N, CA, C and O atoms as a GROMACS GRO file, in nm:
protein
  532
    1UNK      N    1   0.093  -0.135   0.004
    1UNK     CA    2   0.009  -0.006  -0.014
    1UNK      C    3   0.088   0.126  -0.007
    1UNK      O    4   0.182   0.146   0.071
    2UNK      N    5   0.041   0.214  -0.095
    2UNK     CA    6   0.116   0.349  -0.091
    2UNK      C    7   0.050   0.446  -0.029
    2UNK      O    8  -0.069   0.430  -0.001
    3UNK      N    9   0.118   0.565   0.002
    3UNK     CA   10   0.046   0.686   0.072
    3UNK      C   11   0.068   0.795  -0.036
    3UNK      O   12   0.180   0.830  -0.072
    4UNK      N   13  -0.044   0.845  -0.082
    4UNK     CA   14  -0.030   0.936  -0.189
    4UNK      C   15  -0.133   1.067  -0.169
    4UNK      O   16  -0.252   1.055  -0.141
    5UNK      N   17  -0.069   1.182  -0.188
    5UNK     CA   18  -0.150   1.300  -0.182
    5UNK      C   19  -0.246   1.282  -0.307
    5UNK      O   20  -0.214   1.222  -0.409
    6UNK      N   21  -0.370   1.343  -0.284
    6UNK     CA   22  -0.450   1.350  -0.385
    6UNK      C   23  -0.521   1.492  -0.379
    6UNK      O   24  -0.520   1.561  -0.277
    7UNK      N   25  -0.587   1.529  -0.504
    7UNK     CA   26  -0.633   1.667  -0.503
    7UNK      C   27  -0.758   1.681  -0.383
    7UNK      O   28  -0.799   1.792  -0.351
    8UNK      N   29  -0.802   1.576  -0.332
    8UNK     CA   30  -0.900   1.570  -0.233
    8UNK      C   31  -0.852   1.630  -0.099
    8UNK      O   32  -0.927   1.682  -0.017
    9UNK      N   33  -0.706   1.615  -0.086
    9UNK     CA   34  -0.644   1.664   0.037
    9UNK      C   35  -0.593   1.826   0.003
    9UNK      O   36  -0.535   1.892   0.090
   10UNK      N   37  -0.616   1.869  -0.103
   10UNK     CA   38  -0.589   2.018  -0.122
   10UNK      C   39  -0.662   2.112  -0.024
   10UNK      O   40  -0.784   2.104  -0.007
   11UNK      N   41  -0.582   2.208   0.045
   11UNK     CA   42  -0.655   2.287   0.129
   11UNK      C   43  -0.664   2.427   0.062
   11UNK      O   44  -0.723   2.519   0.119
   12UNK      N   45  -0.611   2.442  -0.046
   12UNK     CA   46  -0.637   2.575  -0.116
   12UNK      C   47  -0.542   2.668  -0.098
   12UNK      O   48  -0.559   2.774  -0.158
   13UNK      N   49  -0.435   2.655  -0.022
   13UNK     CA   50  -0.314   2.743  -0.005
   13UNK      C   51  -0.199   2.678  -0.074
   13UNK      O   52  -0.168   2.561  -0.053
   14UNK      N   53  -0.134   2.762  -0.162
   14UNK     CA   54  -0.027   2.711  -0.250
   14UNK      C   55   0.087   2.643  -0.171
   14UNK      O   56   0.119   2.526  -0.196
   15UNK      N   57   0.150   2.720  -0.072
   15UNK     CA   58   0.256   2.661  -0.007
   15UNK      C   59   0.227   2.535   0.082
   15UNK      O   60   0.290   2.429   0.079
   16UNK      N   61   0.126   2.563   0.156
   16UNK     CA   62   0.067   2.448   0.240
   16UNK      C   63   0.054   2.313   0.157
   16UNK      O   64   0.103   2.206   0.192
   17UNK      N   65  -0.025   2.335   0.036
   17UNK     CA   66  -0.047   2.218  -0.045
   17UNK      C   67   0.073   2.164  -0.108
   17UNK      O   68   0.081   2.043  -0.129
   18UNK      N   69   0.177   2.252  -0.144
   18UNK     CA   70   0.306   2.195  -0.198
   18UNK      C   71   0.378   2.125  -0.085
   18UNK      O   72   0.434   2.017  -0.106
   19UNK      N   73   0.379   2.186   0.040
   19UNK     CA   74   0.459   2.112   0.133
   19UNK      C   75   0.387   1.987   0.174
   19UNK      O   76   0.459   1.894   0.209
   20UNK      N   77   0.258   1.968   0.177
   20UNK     CA   78   0.178   1.831   0.195
   20UNK      C   79   0.219   1.732   0.082
   20UNK      O   80   0.241   1.614   0.109
   21UNK      N   81   0.229   1.782  -0.049
   21UNK     CA   82   0.264   1.694  -0.156
   21UNK      C   83   0.400   1.646  -0.124
   21UNK      O   84   0.416   1.524  -0.128
   22UNK      N   85   0.495   1.717  -0.094
   22UNK     CA   86   0.618   1.669  -0.073
   22UNK      C   87   0.642   1.584   0.057
   22UNK      O   88   0.730   1.499   0.059
   23UNK      N   89   0.568   1.608   0.157
   23UNK     CA   90   0.566   1.521   0.277
   23UNK      C   91   0.504   1.383   0.227
   23UNK      O   92   0.565   1.280   0.258
   24UNK      N   93   0.392   1.376   0.155
   24UNK     CA   94   0.344   1.252   0.108
   24UNK      C   95   0.431   1.180   0.024
   24UNK      O   96   0.441   1.058   0.035
   25UNK      N   97   0.504   1.254  -0.073
   25UNK     CA   98   0.606   1.181  -0.154
   25UNK      C   99   0.710   1.120  -0.072
   25UNK      O  100   0.740   1.002  -0.095
   26UNK      N  101   0.773   1.189   0.028
   26UNK     CA  102   0.884   1.125   0.104
   26UNK      C  103   0.812   1.022   0.208
   26UNK      O  104   0.884   0.931   0.248
   27UNK      N  105   0.709   1.026   0.245
   27UNK     CA  106   0.662   0.922   0.336
   27UNK      C  107   0.638   0.786   0.260
   27UNK      O  108   0.653   0.674   0.308
   28UNK      N  109   0.601   0.813   0.142
   28UNK     CA  110   0.583   0.680   0.037
   28UNK      C  111   0.732   0.635   0.014
   28UNK      O  112   0.754   0.514   0.004
   29UNK      N  113   0.829   0.717   0.007
   29UNK     CA  114   0.950   0.654  -0.012
   29UNK      C  115   1.002   0.588   0.113
   29UNK      O  116   1.068   0.484   0.103
   30UNK      N  117   0.976   0.640   0.229
   30UNK     CA  118   1.011   0.588   0.356
   30UNK      C  119   0.925   0.449   0.351
   30UNK      O  120   0.989   0.344   0.361
   31UNK      N  121   0.824   0.446   0.342
   31UNK     CA  122   0.736   0.316   0.360
   31UNK      C  123   0.792   0.208   0.263
   31UNK      O  124   0.791   0.090   0.295
   32UNK      N  125   0.840   0.253   0.141
   32UNK     CA  126   0.872   0.156   0.051
   32UNK      C  127   1.014   0.126   0.095
   32UNK      O  128   1.049   0.011   0.066
   33UNK      N  129   1.094   0.190   0.151
   33UNK     CA  130   1.226   0.156   0.208
   33UNK      C  131   1.203   0.052   0.317
   33UNK      O  132   1.269  -0.052   0.323
   34UNK      N  133   1.106   0.086   0.405
   34UNK     CA  134   1.086   0.000   0.535
   34UNK      C  135   1.038  -0.142   0.473
   34UNK      O  136   1.090  -0.246   0.513
   35UNK      N  137   0.941  -0.143   0.378
   35UNK     CA  138   0.922  -0.268   0.331
   35UNK      C  139   1.044  -0.347   0.266
   35UNK      O  140   1.052  -0.469   0.277
   36UNK      N  141   1.127  -0.279   0.206
   36UNK     CA  142   1.251  -0.334   0.152
   36UNK      C  143   1.366  -0.372   0.258
   36UNK      O  144   1.460  -0.449   0.236
   37UNK      N  145   1.343  -0.308   0.364
   37UNK     CA  146   1.439  -0.326   0.460
   37UNK      C  147   1.573  -0.253   0.449
   37UNK      O  148   1.676  -0.295   0.502
   38UNK      N  149   1.563  -0.144   0.378
   38UNK     CA  150   1.688  -0.070   0.342
   38UNK      C  151   1.715   0.024   0.464
   38UNK      O  152   1.660   0.133   0.476
   39UNK      N  153   1.799  -0.025   0.547
   39UNK     CA  154   1.812   0.051   0.686
   39UNK      C  155   1.882   0.188   0.649
   39UNK      O  156   1.854   0.283   0.722
   40UNK      N  157   1.967   0.208   0.548
   40UNK     CA  158   2.039   0.329   0.537
   40UNK      C  159   1.950   0.431   0.471
   40UNK      O  160   1.963   0.552   0.491
   41UNK      N  161   1.857   0.379   0.391
   41UNK     CA  162   1.746   0.473   0.334
   41UNK      C  163   1.662   0.509   0.445
   41UNK      O  164   1.638   0.628   0.465
   42UNK      N  165   1.614   0.418   0.523
   42UNK     CA  166   1.513   0.446   0.626
   42UNK      C  167   1.566   0.549   0.734
   42UNK      O  168   1.493   0.639   0.776
   43UNK      N  169   1.684   0.532   0.775
   43UNK     CA  170   1.735   0.635   0.864
   43UNK      C  171   1.750   0.770   0.811
   43UNK      O  172   1.729   0.864   0.887
   44UNK      N  173   1.789   0.792   0.679
   44UNK     CA  174   1.798   0.904   0.622
   44UNK      C  175   1.666   0.966   0.615
   44UNK      O  176   1.647   1.080   0.658
   45UNK      N  177   1.565   0.886   0.556
   45UNK     CA  178   1.433   0.953   0.548
   45UNK      C  179   1.354   0.982   0.676
   45UNK      O  180   1.274   1.075   0.682
   46UNK      N  181   1.379   0.896   0.782
   46UNK     CA  182   1.330   0.948   0.909
   46UNK      C  183   1.377   1.063   0.946
   46UNK      O  184   1.300   1.146   0.993
   47UNK      N  185   1.512   1.090   0.930
   47UNK     CA  186   1.580   1.218   0.982
   47UNK      C  187   1.526   1.333   0.898
   47UNK      O  188   1.492   1.437   0.952
   48UNK      N  189   1.518   1.315   0.757
   48UNK     CA  190   1.462   1.420   0.669
   48UNK      C  191   1.328   1.457   0.702
   48UNK      O  192   1.307   1.578   0.700
   49UNK      N  193   1.218   1.369   0.738
   49UNK     CA  194   1.103   1.378   0.760
   49UNK      C  195   1.075   1.453   0.878
   49UNK      O  196   0.990   1.542   0.882
   50UNK      N  197   1.155   1.410   0.989
   50UNK     CA  198   1.134   1.480   1.125
   50UNK      C  199   1.181   1.620   1.126
   50UNK      O  200   1.136   1.699   1.209
   51UNK      N  201   1.267   1.652   1.040
   51UNK     CA  202   1.324   1.793   1.014
   51UNK      C  203   1.202   1.869   0.922
   51UNK      O  204   1.160   1.981   0.950
   52UNK      N  205   1.160   1.798   0.821
   52UNK     CA  206   1.068   1.864   0.732
   52UNK      C  207   0.929   1.883   0.799
   52UNK      O  208   0.864   1.983   0.767
   53UNK      N  209   0.882   1.802   0.884
   53UNK     CA  210   0.752   1.832   0.951
   53UNK      C  211   0.768   1.957   1.042
   53UNK      O  212   0.681   2.044   1.053
   54UNK      N  213   0.876   1.957   1.100
   54UNK     CA  214   0.908   2.084   1.185
   54UNK      C  215   0.912   2.211   1.116
   54UNK      O  216   0.858   2.311   1.163
   55UNK      N  217   0.983   2.211   0.990
   55UNK     CA  218   0.960   2.312   0.906
   55UNK      C  219   0.825   2.352   0.857
   55UNK      O  220   0.786   2.469   0.854
   56UNK      N  221   0.756   2.248   0.818
   56UNK     CA  222   0.643   2.277   0.762
   56UNK      C  223   0.530   2.323   0.869
   56UNK      O  224   0.451   2.414   0.844
   57UNK      N  225   0.532   2.254   0.988
   57UNK     CA  226   0.450   2.301   1.096
   57UNK      C  227   0.492   2.440   1.127
   57UNK      O  228   0.403   2.520   1.158
   58UNK      N  229   0.616   2.482   1.125
   58UNK     CA  230   0.659   2.616   1.149
   58UNK      C  231   0.609   2.725   1.045
   58UNK      O  232   0.588   2.842   1.079
   59UNK      N  233   0.592   2.683   0.928
   59UNK     CA  234   0.525   2.775   0.838
   59UNK      C  235   0.393   2.787   0.860
   59UNK      O  236   0.342   2.899   0.851
   60UNK      N  237   0.323   2.682   0.888
   60UNK     CA  238   0.174   2.694   0.917
   60UNK      C  239   0.149   2.784   1.041
   60UNK      O  240   0.054   2.864   1.040
   61UNK      N  241   0.239   2.772   1.155
   61UNK     CA  242   0.219   2.844   1.269
   61UNK      C  243   0.243   2.983   1.250
   61UNK      O  244   0.174   3.067   1.306
   62UNK      N  245   0.345   3.015   1.168
   62UNK     CA  246   0.386   3.152   1.124
   62UNK      C  247   0.267   3.232   1.067
   62UNK      O  248   0.241   3.348   1.101
   63UNK      N  249   0.188   3.150   0.966
   63UNK     CA  250   0.078   3.185   0.912
   63UNK      C  251  -0.036   3.232   1.007
   63UNK      O  252  -0.099   3.337   0.998
   64UNK      N  253  -0.048   3.133   1.101
   64UNK     CA  254  -0.147   3.152   1.204
   64UNK      C  255  -0.118   3.277   1.296
   64UNK      O  256  -0.209   3.354   1.328
   65UNK      N  257  -0.005   3.291   1.331
   65UNK     CA  258   0.028   3.411   1.428
   65UNK      C  259   0.013   3.537   1.336
   65UNK      O  260  -0.041   3.636   1.386
   66UNK      N  261   0.050   3.543   1.224
   66UNK     CA  262   0.048   3.664   1.130
   66UNK      C  263  -0.085   3.698   1.111
   66UNK      O  264  -0.113   3.818   1.111
   67UNK      N  265  -0.191   3.597   1.092
   67UNK     CA  266  -0.322   3.632   1.044
   67UNK      C  267  -0.414   3.647   1.181
   67UNK      O  268  -0.530   3.686   1.175
   68UNK      N  269  -0.353   3.614   1.293
   68UNK     CA  270  -0.455   3.615   1.420
   68UNK      C  271  -0.550   3.501   1.422
   68UNK      O  272  -0.661   3.511   1.476
   69UNK      N  273  -0.507   3.386   1.360
   69UNK     CA  274  -0.594   3.276   1.368
   69UNK      C  275  -0.624   3.231   1.510
   69UNK      O  276  -0.540   3.210   1.597
   70UNK      N  277  -0.762   3.219   1.519
   70UNK     CA  278  -0.811   3.189   1.667
   70UNK      C  279  -0.786   3.053   1.707
   70UNK      O  280  -0.796   3.023   1.826
   71UNK      N  281  -0.752   2.960   1.612
   71UNK     CA  282  -0.730   2.802   1.659
   71UNK      C  283  -0.575   2.777   1.666
   71UNK      O  284  -0.527   2.664   1.657
   72UNK      N  285  -0.508   2.879   1.682
   72UNK     CA  286  -0.346   2.858   1.700
   72UNK      C  287  -0.304   2.778   1.802
   72UNK      O  288  -0.214   2.699   1.773
   73UNK      N  289  -0.348   2.778   1.920
   73UNK     CA  290  -0.309   2.701   2.029
   73UNK      C  291  -0.346   2.563   2.009
   73UNK      O  292  -0.258   2.479   2.023
   74UNK      N  293  -0.462   2.526   1.978
   74UNK     CA  294  -0.506   2.396   1.941
   74UNK      C  295  -0.434   2.325   1.827
   74UNK      O  296  -0.391   2.210   1.840
   75UNK      N  297  -0.419   2.398   1.708
   75UNK     CA  298  -0.356   2.346   1.602
   75UNK      C  299  -0.205   2.330   1.632
   75UNK      O  300  -0.148   2.229   1.590
   76UNK      N  301  -0.146   2.412   1.693
   76UNK     CA  302  -0.005   2.403   1.748
   76UNK      C  303   0.018   2.280   1.849
   76UNK      O  304   0.125   2.219   1.853
   77UNK      N  305  -0.080   2.254   1.922
   77UNK     CA  306  -0.083   2.138   2.019
   77UNK      C  307  -0.086   2.000   1.939
   77UNK      O  308  -0.027   1.900   1.980
   78UNK      N  309  -0.163   2.003   1.818
   78UNK     CA  310  -0.172   1.874   1.735
   78UNK      C  311  -0.032   1.868   1.664
   78UNK      O  312   0.020   1.757   1.657
   79UNK      N  313   0.032   1.972   1.614
   79UNK     CA  314   0.161   1.970   1.559
   79UNK      C  315   0.258   1.901   1.666
   79UNK      O  316   0.320   1.797   1.644
   80UNK      N  317   0.264   1.972   1.783
   80UNK     CA  318   0.369   1.927   1.888
   80UNK      C  319   0.333   1.767   1.926
   80UNK      O  320   0.428   1.692   1.948
   81UNK      N  321   0.218   1.726   1.934
   81UNK     CA  322   0.168   1.586   1.972
   81UNK      C  323   0.238   1.513   1.848
   81UNK      O  324   0.318   1.423   1.877
   82UNK      N  325   0.218   1.540   1.722
   82UNK     CA  326   0.270   1.466   1.600
   82UNK      C  327   0.419   1.453   1.612
   82UNK      O  328   0.472   1.342   1.596
   83UNK      N  329   0.486   1.556   1.637
   83UNK     CA  330   0.620   1.561   1.652
   83UNK      C  331   0.684   1.479   1.761
   83UNK      O  332   0.795   1.432   1.739
   84UNK      N  333   0.621   1.456   1.883
   84UNK     CA  334   0.661   1.361   1.979
   84UNK      C  335   0.632   1.217   1.939
   84UNK      O  336   0.714   1.127   1.955
   85UNK      N  337   0.497   1.196   1.881
   85UNK     CA  338   0.472   1.073   1.840
   85UNK      C  339   0.571   1.027   1.722
   85UNK      O  340   0.612   0.912   1.722
   86UNK      N  341   0.602   1.100   1.638
   86UNK     CA  342   0.693   1.087   1.533
   86UNK      C  343   0.841   1.032   1.587
   86UNK      O  344   0.895   0.927   1.552
   87UNK      N  345   0.888   1.124   1.674
   87UNK     CA  346   0.997   1.084   1.744
   87UNK      C  347   1.002   0.938   1.813
   87UNK      O  348   1.093   0.856   1.799
   88UNK      N  349   0.898   0.924   1.883
   88UNK     CA  350   0.882   0.783   1.956
   88UNK      C  351   0.874   0.664   1.839
   88UNK      O  352   0.929   0.554   1.851
   89UNK      N  353   0.803   0.702   1.735
   89UNK     CA  354   0.814   0.599   1.621
   89UNK      C  355   0.953   0.572   1.576
   89UNK      O  356   0.987   0.456   1.550
   90UNK      N  357   1.032   0.668   1.565
   90UNK     CA  358   1.163   0.672   1.515
   90UNK      C  359   1.253   0.597   1.615
   90UNK      O  360   1.346   0.527   1.576
   91UNK      N  361   1.222   0.613   1.739
   91UNK     CA  362   1.309   0.540   1.843
   91UNK      C  363   1.260   0.386   1.840
   91UNK      O  364   1.344   0.297   1.850
   92UNK      N  365   1.121   0.357   1.825
   92UNK     CA  366   1.083   0.213   1.806
   92UNK      C  367   1.146   0.155   1.682
   92UNK      O  368   1.182   0.038   1.688
   93UNK      N  369   1.163   0.222   1.571
   93UNK     CA  370   1.237   0.179   1.458
   93UNK      C  371   1.365   0.144   1.488
   93UNK      O  372   1.411   0.038   1.445
   94UNK      N  373   1.440   0.232   1.567
   94UNK     CA  374   1.590   0.227   1.584
   94UNK      C  375   1.607   0.094   1.685
   94UNK      O  376   1.701   0.016   1.668
   95UNK      N  377   1.516   0.075   1.783
   95UNK     CA  378   1.517  -0.038   1.863
   95UNK      C  379   1.501  -0.178   1.798
   95UNK      O  380   1.571  -0.275   1.827
   96UNK      N  381   1.395  -0.178   1.701
   96UNK     CA  382   1.365  -0.298   1.652
   96UNK      C  383   1.372  -0.326   1.499
   96UNK      O  384   1.343  -0.436   1.451
   97UNK      N  385   1.415  -0.217   1.424
   97UNK     CA  386   1.437  -0.220   1.290
   97UNK      C  387   1.294  -0.213   1.204
   97UNK      O  388   1.189  -0.173   1.254
   98UNK      N  389   1.306  -0.252   1.083
   98UNK     CA  390   1.192  -0.234   0.988
   98UNK      C  391   1.106  -0.358   1.011
   98UNK      O  392   1.079  -0.421   0.909
   99UNK      N  393   1.064  -0.400   1.115
   99UNK     CA  394   0.982  -0.520   1.122
   99UNK      C  395   0.846  -0.487   1.053
   99UNK      O  396   0.822  -0.368   1.032
  100UNK      N  397   0.756  -0.582   1.017
  100UNK     CA  398   0.636  -0.570   0.967
  100UNK      C  399   0.555  -0.492   1.056
  100UNK      O  400   0.480  -0.405   1.010
  101UNK      N  401   0.566  -0.518   1.199
  101UNK     CA  402   0.480  -0.431   1.296
  101UNK      C  403   0.511  -0.296   1.280
  101UNK      O  404   0.419  -0.215   1.269
  102UNK      N  405   0.633  -0.257   1.275
  102UNK     CA  406   0.687  -0.111   1.270
  102UNK      C  407   0.633  -0.053   1.146
  102UNK      O  408   0.573   0.055   1.147
  103UNK      N  409   0.654  -0.122   1.043
  103UNK     CA  410   0.621  -0.070   0.922
  103UNK      C  411   0.473  -0.035   0.894
  103UNK      O  412   0.433   0.066   0.837
  104UNK      N  413   0.395  -0.143   0.950
  104UNK     CA  414   0.240  -0.128   0.949
  104UNK      C  415   0.198  -0.011   1.040
  104UNK      O  416   0.123   0.076   0.996
  105UNK      N  417   0.245  -0.006   1.170
  105UNK     CA  418   0.221   0.109   1.257
  105UNK      C  419   0.255   0.245   1.190
  105UNK      O  420   0.170   0.333   1.190
  106UNK      N  421   0.380   0.266   1.130
  106UNK     CA  422   0.417   0.368   1.051
  106UNK      C  423   0.304   0.415   0.966
  106UNK      O  424   0.251   0.525   0.978
  107UNK      N  425   0.265   0.312   0.866
  107UNK     CA  426   0.185   0.345   0.761
  107UNK      C  427   0.040   0.380   0.817
  107UNK      O  428  -0.023   0.475   0.770
  108UNK      N  429  -0.001   0.314   0.902
  108UNK     CA  430  -0.149   0.334   0.943
  108UNK      C  431  -0.143   0.462   1.022
  108UNK      O  432  -0.230   0.544   0.991
  109UNK      N  433  -0.056   0.499   1.120
  109UNK     CA  434  -0.070   0.608   1.197
  109UNK      C  435  -0.058   0.724   1.109
  109UNK      O  436  -0.141   0.815   1.116
  110UNK      N  437   0.056   0.730   1.013
  110UNK     CA  438   0.081   0.851   0.946
  110UNK      C  439  -0.034   0.878   0.860
  110UNK      O  440  -0.075   0.993   0.855
  111UNK      N  441  -0.099   0.775   0.782
  111UNK     CA  442  -0.196   0.800   0.682
  111UNK      C  443  -0.324   0.843   0.760
  111UNK      O  444  -0.397   0.930   0.711
  112UNK      N  445  -0.353   0.785   0.876
  112UNK     CA  446  -0.478   0.828   0.955
  112UNK      C  447  -0.466   0.976   1.014
  112UNK      O  448  -0.560   1.055   1.008
  113UNK      N  449  -0.348   1.006   1.070
  113UNK     CA  450  -0.316   1.140   1.124
  113UNK      C  451  -0.324   1.244   0.996
  113UNK      O  452  -0.394   1.344   0.997
  114UNK      N  453  -0.255   1.211   0.907
  114UNK     CA  454  -0.249   1.310   0.799
  114UNK      C  455  -0.373   1.342   0.732
  114UNK      O  456  -0.397   1.459   0.705
  115UNK      N  457  -0.461   1.240   0.700
  115UNK     CA  458  -0.573   1.250   0.633
  115UNK      C  459  -0.676   1.325   0.736
  115UNK      O  460  -0.761   1.403   0.692
  116UNK      N  461  -0.666   1.300   0.856
  116UNK     CA  462  -0.754   1.369   0.961
  116UNK      C  463  -0.716   1.512   0.995
  116UNK      O  464  -0.804   1.593   1.024
  117UNK      N  465  -0.586   1.546   0.993
  117UNK     CA  466  -0.528   1.658   1.025
  117UNK      C  467  -0.550   1.756   0.915
  117UNK      O  468  -0.595   1.868   0.938
  118UNK      N  469  -0.518   1.714   0.798
  118UNK     CA  470  -0.536   1.800   0.686
  118UNK      C  471  -0.678   1.834   0.644
  118UNK      O  472  -0.723   1.945   0.618
  119UNK      N  473  -0.742   1.711   0.642
  119UNK     CA  474  -0.895   1.713   0.612
  119UNK      C  475  -0.981   1.818   0.711
  119UNK      O  476  -1.083   1.876   0.675
  120UNK      N  477  -0.934   1.827   0.809
  120UNK     CA  478  -1.008   1.921   0.906
  120UNK      C  479  -0.946   2.054   0.954
  120UNK      O  480  -0.992   2.166   0.938
  121UNK      N  481  -0.822   2.013   1.023
  121UNK     CA  482  -0.769   2.117   1.080
  121UNK      C  483  -0.677   2.212   0.987
  121UNK      O  484  -0.664   2.330   1.019
  122UNK      N  485  -0.622   2.167   0.884
  122UNK     CA  486  -0.550   2.258   0.783
  122UNK      C  487  -0.642   2.306   0.695
  122UNK      O  488  -0.609   2.411   0.638
  123UNK      N  489  -0.764   2.252   0.664
  123UNK     CA  490  -0.863   2.317   0.572
  123UNK      C  491  -0.922   2.431   0.661
  123UNK      O  492  -0.951   2.538   0.605
  124UNK      N  493  -0.939   2.417   0.780
  124UNK     CA  494  -0.994   2.531   0.852
  124UNK      C  495  -0.896   2.646   0.860
  124UNK      O  496  -0.936   2.762   0.857
  125UNK      N  497  -0.773   2.616   0.870
  125UNK     CA  498  -0.673   2.713   0.861
  125UNK      C  499  -0.655   2.813   0.714
  125UNK      O  500  -0.637   2.935   0.704
  126UNK      N  501  -0.668   2.710   0.611
  126UNK     CA  502  -0.656   2.774   0.498
  126UNK      C  503  -0.780   2.866   0.454
  126UNK      O  504  -0.772   2.968   0.384
  127UNK      N  505  -0.894   2.811   0.507
  127UNK     CA  506  -1.018   2.891   0.487
  127UNK      C  507  -0.998   3.022   0.552
  127UNK      O  508  -1.034   3.124   0.492
  128UNK      N  509  -0.936   3.030   0.691
  128UNK     CA  510  -0.922   3.149   0.751
  128UNK      C  511  -0.832   3.239   0.684
  128UNK      O  512  -0.853   3.360   0.681
  129UNK      N  513  -0.716   3.174   0.623
  129UNK     CA  514  -0.605   3.269   0.544
  129UNK      C  515  -0.654   3.314   0.418
  129UNK      O  516  -0.600   3.410   0.363
  130UNK      N  517  -0.767   3.247   0.359
  130UNK     CA  518  -0.830   3.317   0.255
  130UNK      C  519  -0.945   3.412   0.290
  130UNK      O  520  -0.999   3.484   0.206
  131UNK      N  521  -0.977   3.409   0.413
  131UNK     CA  522  -1.088   3.500   0.465
  131UNK      C  523  -1.223   3.441   0.418
  131UNK      O  524  -1.312   3.517   0.381
  132UNK      N  525  -1.239   3.324   0.417
  132UNK     CA  526  -1.357   3.263   0.386
  132UNK      C  527  -1.441   3.246   0.522
  132UNK      O  528  -1.384   3.232   0.630
  133UNK      N  529  -1.560   3.249   0.512
  133UNK     CA  530  -1.636   3.234   0.641
  133UNK      C  531  -1.636   3.092   0.685
  133UNK      O  532  -1.694   3.060   0.789
   0.00000   0.00000   0.00000
């Protein structure tokens, strides 16, 4: 199973949508590397994605602060929780390798979280940034 960004996940903000697309591309490569057991690629991708989500979340949070977004604290808390959970997942991988269980957990957790977060939380942010009611 692959993880792919689709137009249905577009929030209508160019930078946010481009960053989401890149995130999905890299996550798909990570999952493929995990299924193949390519430890050198997995480690590199875990590190890249950890840094990339912090960069992406930082951009969203900057937009929220600059626009006076009323949901900033709740949205930022979701970002912070994702970063903590992602770091724990990385530690689990480091401890046990690319086992089927870790691969499945990575895939299901990331897909569920991204679809839920983008579909609700980021859509609301993009609507605010566009000035839509």
